[in-house]
C-alpha positions in Angstrom: 42.4 -5.8 11.0 42.3 -9.6 11.1 40.4 -10.0 7.8 43.2 -11.1 5.5 45.1 -12.8 8.4 42.1 -15.1 8.9 41.4 -15.7 5.2 45.0 -16.4 4.4 45.2 -18.9 7.2 42.4 -20.8 5.5 39.8 -20.0 8.2 36.4 -18.3 7.9 35.9 -14.7 8.9 32.6 -14.0 10.5 30.9 -10.6 10.3 28.0 -9.8 12.6 25.8 -7.1 11.1 24.1 -4.9 13.6 22.3 -2.6 11.1 19.2 -1.1 12.7 18.9 -3.8 15.4 20.1 -1.3 18.1 16.5 0.0 18.1 17.7 3.5 18.7 19.5 2.6 22.0 23.2 2.9 22.5 23.0 0.5 25.4 21.4 -2.1 23.2 24.0 -1.4 20.5 26.8 -2.1 23.0 25.0 -5.3 24.2 24.9 -6.5 20.6 28.7 -5.9 20.4 29.2 -8.1 23.4 26.8 -10.8 22.1 28.6 -10.8 18.7 32.0 -11.3 20.4 30.6 -14.1 22.7 29.1 -15.8 19.7 32.4 -16.0 17.9 32.2 -13.2 15.4 35.5 -11.8 14.1 33.9 -8.4 13.3 31.0 -6.2 14.2 29.6 -4.2 11.3 27.4 -1.1 11.3 26.2 1.4 8.7 27.3 5.0 8.4 24.7 7.2 6.9 22.0 9.7 7.8 18.6 10.1 6.1 19.9 13.2 4.4 23.1 11.5 3.0 21.3 8.5 1.6 18.1 9.8 0.1 15.9 12.9 -0.2 13.1 14.0 2.2 10.3 13.6 -0.3 6.9 11.9 -0.2 6.8 11.5 -4.0 6.0 8.0 -5.2 9.6 7.3 -6.2 10.7 7.6 -2.6 8.1 5.2 -1.1 8.8 1.5 -0.6 6.3 -0.7 -2.4 6.9 -4.3 -1.2 8.5 -6.4 1.5 9.0 -5.7 5.2 9.0 -1.9 4.8 6.0 -1.5 2.4 4.3 1.9 2.6 7.1 3.8 4.2 9.1 6.6 2.7 12.8 6.0 2.4 13.5 9.1 4.5 11.3 7.8 7.3 12.8 4.3 7.1 16.4 5.5 7.2 15.5 7.9 10.1 14.7 4.8 12.2 17.4 2.5 10.9 20.5 4.7 11.0 23.2 4.5 13.7 23.9 8.0 15.1 27.4 9.1 14.2 28.2 10.2 17.7 27.8 6.6 18.9 30.2 5.1 16.4 33.5 5.9 18.1 32.1 4.3 21.3 31.0 1.2 19.4 34.4 0.9 17.7 36.2 1.3 21.1 34.0 -1.5 22.6 34.9 -3.8 19.6 38.6 -3.2 20.1 38.3 -3.9 23.9 36.8 -7.3 23.0 39.5 -7.9 20.3 36.9 -7.8 17.6 37.2 -5.9 14.3 35.0 -2.9 13.5 33.6 -2.4 10.0 31.0 0.0 8.5 29.1 0.3 5.2 29.5 3.7 3.6 27.0 5.5 1.3 28.5 8.8 0.3 31.8 10.7 0.6 30.9 12.3 3.9 30.5 8.9 5.6 33.9 7.9 4.3 35.5 11.1 5.6 33.9 10.6 9.0 35.1 7.0 9.3 38.6 8.1 8.3 38.5 10.5 11.3 37.9 7.4 13.5 40.8 5.5 12.0 38.9 2.6 10.5 41.0 -0.2 8.9 38.6 -1.3 6.2 35.4 -0.4 4.4 32.2 -2.2 3.3 30.2 -1.4 0.2 26.6 -2.5 0.5 24.8 -4.3 -2.4 22.7 -1.2 -3.5 25.9 0.8 -3.8 27.6 -1.8 -6.0 26.9 0.4 -9.1 27.9 3.7 -7.4 31.3 3.7 -9.1 32.2 7.3 -8.0 31.7 6.3 -4.4 33.7 3.0 -4.8 36.6 4.9 -6.5 36.7 7.4 -3.6 36.6 4.6 -0.9 39.3 2.6 -2.8 41.6 5.6 -2.9 41.9 5.3 0.9 43.9 2.1 0.1 42.2 0.0 2.8 40.6 -3.4 2.4 37.3 -3.3 0.5 34.4 -5.8 1.3 31.9 -5.5 -1.5 28.4 -7.1 -1.4 27.2 -8.1 -4.9 23.4 -8.5 -4.4 21.5 -7.7 -7.6 24.8 -7.4 -9.5 25.2 -9.0 -12.8 28.7 -10.1 -14.0 29.5 -6.8 -15.8 28.5 -4.7 -12.7 30.6 -6.7 -10.4 33.5 -6.5 -12.8 33.1 -2.7 -13.0 33.3 -2.4 -9.3 36.4 -4.6 -9.0 38.1 -2.7 -11.9 37.3 0.6 -10.3 39.1 -0.5 -7.1 42.1 -1.8 -9.1 42.3 1.4 -11.2 43.5 3.3 -8.2 45.9 0.6 -7.1 43.7 -1.0 -4.4 43.8 -4.8 -4.8 42.6 -5.7 -1.3 39.1 -6.7 -2.3 36.7 -9.3 -0.9 33.5 -9.9 -2.7 30.4 -11.2 -1.0 27.8 -13.3 -3.0 24.5 -11.9 -1.9 20.8 -12.4 -2.7 18.9 -9.2 -2.0 15.7 -10.7 -0.6 14.6 -10.2 3.0 14.6 -13.0 4.0 16.2 -14.8 1.1 14.8 -18.2 0.1 17.2 -21.1 -0.4 16.2 -21.8 -4.0 17.2 -18.3 -5.1 20.7 -18.2 -3.5 22.7 -20.1 -6.1 25.8 -20.1 -3.9 27.7 -22.3 -6.4 28.4 -18.9 -8.0 30.9 -18.3 -5.2 33.5 -20.7 -6.8 33.0 -19.1 -10.2 33.4 -15.6 -8.7 36.7 -16.6 -7.1 38.1 -17.7 -10.5 36.5 -14.9 -12.5 37.5 -12.0 -10.4 40.7 -13.4 -8.8 39.9 -12.3 -5.2 38.5 -13.9 -2.0 34.8 -14.4 -2.0 32.3 -14.9 0.9 28.6 -14.8 1.5 26.3 -12.0 2.8 23.4 -14.2 3.9 19.8 -13.0 4.5 18.3 -16.5 4.7 16.9 -17.9 7.9 19.1 -20.3 9.8 22.7 -21.2 8.9 22.5 -24.1 6.5 23.4 -21.9 3.5 26.5 -20.6 5.3 27.7 -24.2 6.0 27.2 -25.0 2.3 29.0 -21.8 1.2 32.0 -22.5 3.3 32.1 -26.1 1.9 32.5 -24.6 -1.7 35.1 -22.0 -0.8 33.5 -19.0 1.0 36.0 -17.4 3.2 33.7 -14.7 4.8 30.2 -15.1 6.2 28.1 -12.1 7.1 24.8 -12.4 9.0 22.5 -9.8 10.6 22.5 -10.2 14.4 19.9 -9.1 16.9 19.4 -9.9 20.6 15.9 -11.2 20.2 13.8 -11.5 17.1 10.6 -11.0 19.1 11.7 -7.5 19.9 10.9 -5.7 16.6 13.4 -3.5 14.9 13.7 -2.6 11.2 15.9 -5.7 10.5 15.0 -8.1 13.3 12.7 -10.3 11.1 15.6 -11.7 9.1 18.3 -11.4 11.7 20.0 -14.2 13.6 19.9 -14.6 17.4 23.2 -15.2 19.2 22.5 -18.8 20.2 21.9 -19.8 16.6 25.6 -19.4 15.9 26.2 -22.7 17.7 23.1 -24.5 16.5 24.1 -26.9 13.7 21.0 -29.2 13.5 19.5 -30.0 10.0 22.3 -28.0 8.3 23.2 -30.6 5.7 19.7 -31.1 4.3 19.1 -27.3 4.0 22.6 -26.8 2.5 21.9 -29.3 -0.3 18.9 -27.3 -1.3 20.9 -24.0 -1.5 23.8 -24.9 -3.8 22.1 -24.3 -7.2 24.0 -23.3 -10.3 26.5 -20.5 -11.0 24.5 -17.5 -12.3 24.6 -13.7 -12.6 20.9 -13.5 -13.5 18.7 -11.7 -11.1 15.9 -13.7 -9.6 12.3 -12.4 -10.1 12.0 -11.8 -6.4 15.4 -10.1 -6.2 14.6 -7.8 -9.1 12.1 -6.0 -6.9 15.0 -4.9 -4.8 16.6 -2.9 -7.7 14.4 -0.1 -6.4 16.8 0.1 -3.4 19.8 1.0 -5.5 21.0 4.5 -6.1 20.5 6.8 -9.1 20.8 10.5 -9.9 18.0 12.9 -8.9 17.6 16.7 -8.8 18.6 17.9 -5.3 17.4 21.4 -6.3 15.0 22.9 -8.9 16.9 23.1 -12.2 15.8 25.5 -15.0 16.2 24.6 -18.6 19.7 25.6 -19.8 21.3 25.5 -16.4 24.4 23.3 -16.0 24.2 20.1 -14.0 26.5 20.5 -11.0 27.2 18.7 -7.7 25.0 21.4 -6.2 21.8 20.6 -8.0 22.0 16.8 -8.7 22.8 14.0 -6.2 23.3 10.2 -6.2 20.7 8.9 -3.8 18.3 6.0 -3.4 16.0 4.9 -5.1 17.2 3.6 -8.5 14.4 5.1 -10.7 16.7 7.7 -12.3 20.0 7.7 -14.3 22.6 5.2 -13.1 25.5 6.6 -11.0 28.1 5.5 -13.6 27.0 8.4 -15.8 27.7 11.0 -13.0 30.8 12.5 -14.6 29.2 12.4 -18.0 26.2 14.4 -16.7 28.1 17.1 -14.8 28.7 20.2 -16.9 25.9 19.5 -19.4 23.0 21.9 -19.9 19.6 20.7 -18.6 17.4 20.2 -21.7 14.2 20.8 -19.6 12.8 22.3 -16.4 13.4 19.8 -13.6 11.8 20.0 -10.1 13.4 19.0 -6.8 13.4 15.2 -6.4 12.6 14.6 -10.0 14.6 11.8 -11.7 17.5 12.6 -14.0 16.9 10.4 -17.1 18.9 9.2 -20.1 17.6 11.9 -22.4 19.1 14.6 -20.1 22.6 13.4 -21.2 21.8 14.5 -24.8 23.0 12.5 -27.8 26.7 12.7 -27.1 29.7 12.8 -29.4 30.8 9.6 -31.1 34.4 8.6 -32.1 35.9 5.3 -33.1 39.3 3.9 -32.1 41.0 0.6 -32.6 40.3 -1.8 -29.8 43.0 -2.2 -27.2 44.0 -5.1 -24.9 42.3 -3.3 -22.0 38.9 -3.6 -23.9 39.0 -7.4 -23.8 37.1 -8.0 -20.5 34.4 -5.4 -21.1 33.8 -6.8 -24.6 33.5 -10.3 -23.3 30.8 -9.2 -20.9 28.8 -7.7 -23.8 29.2 -10.6 -26.3 28.1 -13.2 -23.8 24.8 -11.5 -23.1 21.6 -13.1 -24.5 20.5 -10.0 -26.4 23.8 -9.9 -28.3 23.7 -13.6 -29.2 20.2 -13.2 -30.4 20.8 -10.1 -32.5 24.1 -10.9 -34.1 23.6 -13.9 -36.4 22.7 -16.3 -33.6 26.3 -16.8 -32.5 27.2 -19.5 -30.1 28.2 -18.1 -26.7 32.0 -17.8 -26.7 34.2 -19.1 -24.0 36.8 -16.7 -22.5 39.5 -18.7 -24.2 38.0 -18.4 -27.7 37.2 -14.7 -27.1 40.7 -14.0 -25.9 42.2 -15.8 -28.9 40.0 -13.8 -31.3 40.8 -10.5 -29.6 44.5 -11.1 -29.6 44.5 -11.9 -33.3 42.2 -9.2 -34.6 44.9 -6.5 -35.0 46.7 -8.7 -37.6 43.6 -9.8 -39.5 43.6 -8.0 -42.8 40.0 -9.0 -43.6 38.5 -6.7 -40.9 38.8 -3.6 -38.8 37.6 -3.7 -35.2 36.8 -0.5 -33.3 35.8 0.6 -29.8 32.8 3.0 -29.9 33.5 6.0 -27.6 30.8 8.4 -26.5 31.9 11.5 -24.5 35.0 9.6 -23.4 33.1 6.4 -22.3 33.6 3.0 -24.1 29.9 2.1 -24.8 30.2 -0.6 -27.5 32.1 -1.9 -30.5 31.9 -1.6 -34.3 33.7 -2.8 -37.3 34.1 -3.5 -41.0 34.5 -7.2 -42.2 35.0 -9.0 -45.4 36.9 -5.9 -46.6 38.9 -7.9 -49.1 35.9 -9.6 -50.6 33.1 -8.7 -53.0 30.5 -7.6 -50.3 32.2 -5.8 -47.4 30.0 -5.3 -44.4 29.7 -2.8 -41.5 28.4 -3.7 -38.1 28.1 -2.2 -34.6 26.5 -2.7 -31.3 26.0 -0.5 -28.2 26.8 -2.7 -25.2 26.0 -0.1 -22.5 22.2 -0.2 -22.1 21.7 3.4 -21.0 23.3 4.7 -24.2 20.7 3.0 -26.4 17.8 5.0 -27.7 19.8 8.3 -27.8 20.2 8.5 -31.6 23.9 7.4 -31.5 23.5 4.6 -34.1 23.4 7.0 -37.0 26.6 8.7 -35.9 28.4 5.3 -35.5 27.3 4.2 -39.0 28.4 7.6 -40.5 31.9 7.2 -39.0 32.2 3.6 -40.3 31.2 4.9 -43.8 33.8 7.6 -43.6 36.5 5.2 -42.6 35.6 2.8 -45.4 35.9 5.6 -47.9 38.9 7.5 -46.7 41.1 4.6 -45.3 40.1 1.5 -47.3 38.8 3.1 -50.5 35.9 0.6 -50.7 33.4 1.0 -53.5 30.4 -0.2 -51.6 29.3 -1.2 -48.1 26.6 -3.6 -46.8 24.8 -4.1 -43.6 23.0 -7.4 -42.7 20.3 -6.8 -40.1 17.4 -8.9 -38.7 14.1 -7.5 -40.0 12.8 -6.8 -36.4 15.8 -4.5 -35.6 14.0 -1.3 -36.8 16.5 1.0 -35.0 19.5 -0.4 -36.8 17.6 -0.4 -40.2 16.8 3.3 -39.7 20.3 4.1 -38.7 21.8 2.7 -41.9 19.0 4.1 -44.1 19.7 7.6 -42.6 23.3 7.2 -44.0 22.1 6.4 -47.6 21.9 2.6 -47.4 19.0 1.0 -49.4 17.5 -2.5 -49.2 18.5 -5.0 -51.9 16.4 -8.0 -53.0 17.3 -11.5 -52.1 17.1 -14.3 -49.6 19.8 -13.8 -47.0 18.8 -16.4 -44.5 17.1 -16.1 -41.1 17.5 -16.6 -37.4 14.8 -18.1 -35.2 12.3 -17.4 -38.0 13.2 -13.8 -38.5 14.7 -13.0 -41.9 17.8 -11.0 -42.5 17.7 -7.9 -44.6 20.7 -6.6 -46.5 21.1 -2.9 -47.1 23.8 -1.5 -49.4 25.5 1.9 -50.0 27.7 2.9 -52.9 30.7 4.8 -51.8 
């Protein structure tokens, strides 16, 4: 595999993505392989899935595409046309090797990984919609081969989770690709300045998976540090295939006219916010669905639930948490698994540890957190790290990680404990754990700790008046509102609730 040899030499590694541009013809697929090599690609990439491994054969509304190039088609029908037959893939790989070009494929479930292992592949690609499929990423990373991970639709915390998942099994050979999941992508949405930030933030090589028309964005990306460029390749855009409309023709690799003016438009600002147009592509991610009819009281197992596209159900990161729980309702085949199917969950508190630092930073820099917790100024990594390193020796507070069924979902604490009015606080950083009735349990444990370990006589909670859920959580634990003017934030007054211990 020439990937890291090229990158480490300071050169750019070019990936030509065939995708569904073979149009169902092996001869055309092999012709694309030759065109990619002639155009100067270092690598030819395909996708390894079948309709049954990537989605469910259902006509329900969840499984129909709503916008874009493929509007009105079921996912099963679309992937039936787009997939590359598995019995072609060894032949395609052999042709790449004959032309001294690398072979790479995107994987979508464990069976595709196992198949590619049997072919002796040297690296793996994770497509943007699978960025949040942490069980899949962990399985792929365990093969200890280079990982090329597209980050389309991914916010900072999601990208970090994918990188940490690879590193957790000892795989540090990671290349991230900045990607805007629009087809085609418009220059104004691409914000490729993020590439330089990603290199620093995640400490690995970063490239660009580019769905825009032309190549100006790629020229600009390389100018600011991209070491990999991936573009879809077809033989002729006038010959329609599922991906041809946003694919590049071979001769365009050498056409450099008007590149600079287009590149200037594309640079933008570093951002992890999804664009409005990109948000429509979240539908294409994976989530958890019932793969069989499930009766109330049955256990969720790998036999009756499955991680598939689309993303209307429970996120894949809750897969292990879901398995083994009893279904709280009757669930039909191809119905979504939803947050309430997880149940409330068991809560525990533990002292924060150094390994919690990055996850906590991702939470405390989000807009919702800054708005809800006293209007705090957005911390820098340096100020956050200094606070985190000193918290264990700070006698005025206790700082806890909130654990739900083994997952770190937020933080909580007690502050001003040596002063007249000690306070409790908490937040749930993982969005999918909100609205499950966990707040009452967190406050209960904070109260118990304040009584048993600190022997406090009272405890207060300071909450913005619009935060009804938090107010109810502390009231359920015996806190009552006290009178007074306790300030405000953006016009919303703070309430203070107090409990005698």
